[in-house]
C-alpha positions as CSV (number, residue, x, y, z in Angstrom):
1,M,-46.7,-29.0,-22.0
2,R,-49.1,-31.9,-22.7
3,P,-50.8,-32.2,-26.2
4,F,-54.1,-30.5,-26.8
5,A,-56.4,-29.8,-29.8
6,Y,-56.5,-26.3,-31.2
7,V,-59.6,-24.7,-32.8
8,R,-59.7,-21.2,-34.3
9,A,-63.3,-20.2,-34.1
10,A,-64.9,-18.4,-37.1
11,D,-67.8,-17.1,-35.1
12,A,-69.2,-17.1,-31.5
13,D,-71.5,-20.1,-32.1
14,E,-68.6,-22.2,-33.4
15,A,-66.6,-21.2,-30.4
16,V,-69.3,-22.3,-28.0
17,R,-69.8,-25.6,-29.8
18,A,-66.1,-26.3,-29.7
19,A,-65.9,-25.5,-26.0
20,T,-68.7,-27.7,-24.7
21,G,-66.4,-30.5,-23.6
22,P,-65.2,-30.5,-20.0
23,G,-61.6,-30.0,-21.0
24,A,-61.9,-26.9,-23.2
25,K,-60.6,-23.4,-22.6
26,F,-61.0,-20.1,-24.6
27,L,-57.9,-18.3,-25.7
28,G,-57.9,-14.5,-25.9
29,G,-54.7,-12.7,-25.0
30,G,-53.3,-15.7,-23.2
31,T,-51.5,-13.7,-20.6
32,N,-52.9,-16.0,-17.8
33,L,-53.9,-19.2,-19.5
34,V,-50.7,-19.8,-21.4
35,D,-48.7,-19.3,-18.2
36,L,-50.9,-21.8,-16.3
37,M,-50.5,-24.3,-19.1
38,R,-46.7,-24.0,-19.0
39,E,-46.9,-24.6,-15.3
40,G,-49.1,-27.7,-15.8
41,I,-51.9,-26.2,-13.7
42,E,-54.4,-25.7,-16.6
43,R,-54.4,-28.8,-18.8
44,P,-57.1,-28.2,-21.4
45,D,-57.9,-30.9,-23.9
46,T,-59.0,-28.2,-26.4
47,V,-57.9,-24.6,-26.8
48,V,-60.5,-22.5,-28.6
49,D,-58.9,-19.4,-30.1
50,V,-61.5,-16.6,-30.1
51,T,-59.1,-13.8,-31.1
52,G,-60.7,-13.5,-34.6
53,L,-64.2,-12.8,-33.3
54,P,-65.7,-9.2,-33.7
55,F,-65.6,-8.4,-29.9
56,D,-62.9,-5.7,-30.0
57,T,-64.9,-2.4,-30.0
58,V,-66.2,0.0,-27.4
59,E,-69.7,1.2,-28.3
60,E,-72.1,3.8,-26.9
61,L,-75.2,2.7,-25.1
62,P,-78.5,4.7,-24.7
63,G,-78.2,7.0,-21.7
64,G,-74.5,7.3,-21.7
65,G,-73.2,3.9,-20.9
66,L,-70.6,1.9,-22.8
67,R,-70.6,-1.6,-24.2
68,V,-67.0,-3.0,-24.1
69,G,-66.3,-6.0,-26.2
70,A,-64.6,-8.9,-24.5
71,L,-61.6,-8.8,-26.9
72,V,-60.8,-5.1,-26.3
73,R,-57.2,-4.9,-25.1
74,N,-56.6,-3.5,-21.7
75,S,-54.4,-0.7,-23.1
76,A,-57.0,0.3,-25.6
77,L,-59.7,0.5,-22.9
78,A,-57.5,2.5,-20.6
79,A,-56.8,5.0,-23.3
80,D,-60.4,5.4,-24.5
81,A,-61.4,9.1,-23.9
82,R,-64.9,8.1,-22.9
83,V,-63.7,5.8,-20.2
84,R,-61.1,8.3,-18.9
85,T,-63.9,11.0,-18.6
86,R,-66.9,9.0,-17.5
87,Y,-65.3,6.1,-15.6
88,P,-61.7,7.2,-14.5
89,M,-61.5,4.4,-12.0
90,V,-61.6,1.9,-14.9
91,S,-58.7,3.5,-16.7
92,Q,-56.7,3.9,-13.5
93,A,-57.3,0.2,-12.5
94,L,-56.1,-1.0,-15.9
95,L,-53.0,1.2,-15.8
96,S,-52.1,-0.1,-12.4
97,G,-52.7,-3.7,-13.2
98,A,-49.8,-4.8,-15.4
99,S,-46.8,-3.8,-17.5
100,A,-47.5,-2.0,-20.8
101,Q,-46.5,-5.2,-22.7
102,L,-49.1,-7.2,-20.9
103,R,-51.8,-4.6,-21.2
104,N,-51.2,-4.6,-25.0
105,M,-52.0,-8.4,-25.1
106,A,-54.5,-8.9,-22.2
107,T,-58.3,-8.7,-23.0
108,V,-61.2,-7.5,-21.0
109,G,-62.9,-10.9,-21.1
110,G,-59.7,-12.7,-20.0
111,N,-59.3,-10.2,-17.1
112,L,-62.6,-11.4,-15.7
113,L,-61.4,-15.0,-15.8
114,Q,-57.9,-14.8,-14.5
115,R,-57.0,-17.2,-11.7
116,T,-55.6,-16.5,-8.3
117,R,-52.0,-15.7,-7.7
118,C,-51.9,-17.6,-4.4
119,P,-48.4,-19.3,-4.2
120,Y,-49.9,-22.6,-3.1
121,F,-52.1,-22.7,-6.2
122,Y,-49.0,-22.5,-8.3
123,D,-47.0,-25.1,-6.3
124,H,-47.7,-28.7,-7.3
125,A,-46.1,-29.9,-4.1
126,S,-48.7,-28.1,-2.0
127,A,-52.3,-28.9,-1.3
128,C,-54.8,-26.6,-3.1
129,N,-58.5,-27.1,-3.3
130,K,-58.7,-24.8,-6.3
131,R,-56.2,-26.8,-8.2
132,E,-57.4,-30.2,-6.9
133,P,-60.8,-30.3,-5.2
134,G,-60.6,-32.1,-1.9
135,A,-56.8,-31.9,-1.6
136,G,-56.9,-29.3,1.3
137,C,-55.5,-25.8,1.6
138,D,-51.9,-25.4,2.7
139,A,-52.3,-21.6,2.8
140,L,-54.4,-22.0,6.0
141,G,-51.3,-23.0,8.0
142,G,-48.7,-21.5,5.8
143,F,-47.5,-18.2,4.3
144,D,-50.7,-16.1,4.4
145,R,-49.5,-12.5,3.9
146,S,-51.2,-12.1,0.5
147,T,-54.4,-14.1,1.3
148,A,-58.0,-12.8,1.7
149,I,-59.7,-11.6,4.9
150,L,-63.3,-11.2,3.7
151,G,-65.5,-13.9,2.2
152,V,-63.1,-16.8,3.0
153,S,-64.0,-20.3,3.9
154,E,-62.3,-23.2,5.7
155,H,-61.5,-24.6,2.2
156,C,-59.8,-21.5,0.6
157,I,-58.4,-18.1,1.6
158,A,-56.9,-17.1,-1.8
159,A,-57.4,-13.5,-2.9
160,H,-58.8,-12.5,-6.3
161,P,-56.0,-10.8,-8.3
162,S,-57.8,-8.5,-10.8
163,D,-57.7,-4.7,-10.7
164,L,-60.2,-4.1,-13.5
165,C,-62.8,-6.4,-11.9
166,V,-62.8,-4.3,-8.7
167,A,-63.7,-1.2,-10.7
168,L,-66.4,-3.1,-12.6
169,A,-67.9,-4.3,-9.3
170,A,-68.2,-0.8,-8.0
171,L,-69.9,0.3,-11.2
172,D,-72.5,-2.5,-11.2
173,A,-71.2,-3.7,-14.6
174,I,-73.1,-6.3,-16.5
175,V,-71.3,-9.3,-18.1
176,E,-72.7,-10.6,-21.4
177,V,-72.1,-14.3,-22.1
178,R,-73.0,-16.5,-25.0
179,G,-73.8,-20.2,-24.5
180,Q,-75.6,-23.0,-26.2
181,D,-79.0,-21.6,-25.1
182,G,-78.2,-18.1,-26.4
183,T,-77.1,-14.9,-24.7
184,R,-77.6,-14.0,-21.1
185,R,-76.6,-11.1,-18.9
186,V,-74.9,-11.6,-15.5
187,P,-74.5,-8.8,-13.0
188,M,-70.9,-8.3,-12.0
189,A,-71.8,-8.9,-8.3
190,D,-73.0,-12.4,-9.3
191,F,-70.3,-13.3,-11.8
192,H,-67.6,-14.3,-9.4
193,L,-68.3,-16.8,-6.6
194,L,-67.1,-17.1,-3.0
195,P,-65.2,-20.3,-2.3
196,G,-67.6,-22.0,0.2
197,D,-67.2,-25.7,-0.2
198,T,-66.3,-25.5,-3.9
199,P,-63.4,-23.1,-4.3
200,D,-62.6,-24.6,-7.7
201,I,-65.8,-23.2,-9.1
202,E,-64.9,-19.5,-9.4
203,T,-67.5,-18.0,-11.7
204,A,-71.2,-18.3,-12.6
205,L,-70.3,-19.4,-16.2
206,A,-71.8,-22.7,-17.4
207,P,-69.5,-25.1,-19.4
208,G,-68.9,-23.6,-22.8
209,E,-70.2,-20.1,-22.1
210,L,-68.1,-17.4,-23.7
211,V,-67.8,-13.8,-22.3
212,T,-68.7,-11.5,-25.2
213,A,-68.9,-8.1,-23.7
214,V,-69.1,-6.0,-20.5
215,E,-71.6,-3.2,-20.1
216,L,-70.8,-0.1,-18.1
217,P,-74.1,1.5,-17.0
218,P,-74.6,5.2,-16.9
219,A,-73.3,6.4,-13.5
220,P,-72.9,10.2,-13.1
221,A,-71.0,9.7,-9.8
222,A,-68.3,7.7,-11.6
223,A,-67.0,10.8,-13.2
224,N,-65.6,11.6,-9.8
225,S,-63.9,8.3,-9.1
226,R,-60.5,6.9,-8.2
227,Y,-58.8,3.5,-8.1
228,R,-56.1,3.3,-5.4
229,K,-53.8,0.3,-5.2
230,V,-51.5,-0.5,-2.3
231,R,-48.8,-3.0,-3.2
232,D,-45.2,-4.0,-2.3
233,R,-43.7,-2.3,-5.3
234,A,-45.0,0.2,-7.8
235,S,-43.5,-1.4,-10.9
236,Y,-45.6,-4.6,-11.1
237,A,-47.3,-6.3,-8.2
238,F,-50.7,-7.5,-7.2
239,A,-52.7,-5.5,-4.7
240,L,-52.3,-6.0,-1.0
241,V,-55.4,-3.8,-0.8
242,S,-57.1,-1.8,-3.5
243,V,-60.1,0.5,-3.5
244,A,-62.4,1.6,-6.4
245,A,-64.5,4.5,-5.2
246,A,-66.9,7.0,-6.7
247,L,-68.6,9.8,-4.7
248,E,-71.3,12.4,-5.4
249,V,-71.9,15.1,-2.8
250,R,-74.6,17.8,-2.8
251,D,-74.9,20.5,-0.1
252,G,-72.4,18.5,2.1
253,A,-74.4,15.3,2.0
254,I,-73.4,12.1,0.1
255,T,-76.0,11.5,-2.6
256,D,-74.3,8.6,-4.3
257,V,-71.3,6.4,-3.4
258,R,-69.8,3.3,-5.1
259,L,-67.1,1.3,-3.2
260,A,-65.4,-2.0,-4.0
261,L,-62.2,-3.6,-2.6
262,G,-59.5,-5.7,-4.1
263,G,-56.8,-7.9,-2.6
264,V,-58.9,-8.7,0.4
265,A,-61.4,-11.3,-0.8
266,P,-61.7,-14.3,-3.1
267,K,-63.8,-12.1,-5.5
268,P,-64.0,-8.4,-6.1
269,W,-65.6,-7.2,-2.8
270,R,-68.5,-4.7,-3.0
271,A,-68.5,-2.7,0.2
272,T,-72.3,-2.6,0.6
273,E,-72.2,-2.0,4.4
274,A,-69.9,1.0,4.0
275,E,-72.1,2.4,1.2
276,R,-75.2,2.0,3.3
277,L,-73.7,3.9,6.2
278,L,-72.3,6.7,3.9
279,L,-75.4,7.3,1.8
280,G,-77.2,10.5,2.9
281,G,-74.6,11.3,5.5
282,P,-71.9,13.9,5.7
283,A,-68.8,13.8,3.4
284,D,-66.2,14.1,6.2
285,E,-63.3,12.0,7.3
286,G,-65.0,10.8,10.4
287,A,-67.9,9.3,8.4
288,F,-65.5,7.8,5.9
289,R,-63.5,6.1,8.6
290,R,-66.5,4.8,10.5
291,A,-68.0,3.3,7.3
292,A,-64.6,1.7,6.4
293,E,-64.3,0.2,9.9
294,A,-67.9,-1.2,9.7
295,E,-67.1,-2.9,6.4
296,L,-63.9,-4.6,7.8
297,A,-65.6,-5.6,11.0
298,S,-66.3,-9.1,9.7
299,A,-62.8,-9.7,8.5
300,T,-61.2,-13.1,9.3
301,T,-57.5,-12.3,9.8
302,R,-54.4,-14.4,10.5
303,E,-51.0,-13.5,11.9
304,G,-49.6,-12.8,8.4
305,N,-52.4,-10.8,7.0
306,A,-54.0,-9.0,9.9
307,F,-52.4,-5.8,8.7
308,K,-54.8,-5.8,5.7
309,A,-57.8,-4.9,7.8
310,R,-56.0,-1.7,9.1
311,L,-54.6,-1.0,5.6
312,A,-58.1,-1.3,4.0
313,V,-59.6,1.1,6.5
314,A,-56.9,3.6,5.9
315,T,-57.0,3.2,2.1
316,I,-60.8,3.6,1.9
317,T,-60.7,6.7,4.1
318,A,-57.9,8.3,2.1
319,T,-59.6,7.6,-1.2
320,L,-63.0,9.0,-0.1
321,R,-61.3,12.0,1.5
322,E,-59.6,12.7,-1.9
323,L,-62.9,12.3,-3.8
324,G,-64.8,14.4,-1.2
325,G,-62.5,17.3,-1.9
326,T,-63.4,17.3,-5.6
327,A,-67.0,16.2,-5.4
328,R,-69.8,18.5,-6.6
């Protein structure tokens, strides 16, 4: 590990000031950053420790939403009774995301910033535009079973790894960030970026900006929600396909639907086309499958990952069918 400066921030303003340099990184739980530093992939000049800041609570918002501090541990959020009742997809996503030991360390803010698990990103002998802009992407002609099929570019096909972020995308969560110019709010849909020509730029954060909280807006449909994750093994693995879905049905018609996908895109993928087709229509399996097929119609598949499109359609359909049986 190469030498770096260490700063333990006393408050958010000090953290932001210490992180304004191009080689600075914030340290929360460290479950991703420290691993990447050990591998020599992340090489910060300064590590700004924010674990002492007062961002570790879950607070009520007017109207029934929740404000989740960026330093709330994943295990604590998954166990929160308000989250389990109002947003079960969030609790289920967290519980499927890692081992108990990791959940006890990992933070909500860090979850938003975790890097891809593409094997070429971790392999210094391989070309990776995320790790070294302009180097190329060996995944394009290599082992592509775990790669993305939606929102990809000719420069990167890596899939986003987070489970929590998929649920947050479905819920229209808001990310609160603090920077040199004060606090701003970023919709979850805009927080993560597609690779385009710059796959190394993964979020909308400006240099030195610190994630301080995530807001979960009131969403009555979210009480009837599920997070379903399909993976190679149940013990601990990243998603091949995951679905965060919420459904509200009245008199047989869908009055609200929230749908986001994981494991299939370089960012949490909000399934807006499927939502559009479902809203106002019947809550039956035929409608669920047609909407899922329409969402995956734009998929760019390769020999190794073509199964993901079929798997995504089946997983969306099964999850909505389950919710349709319990919807009010």
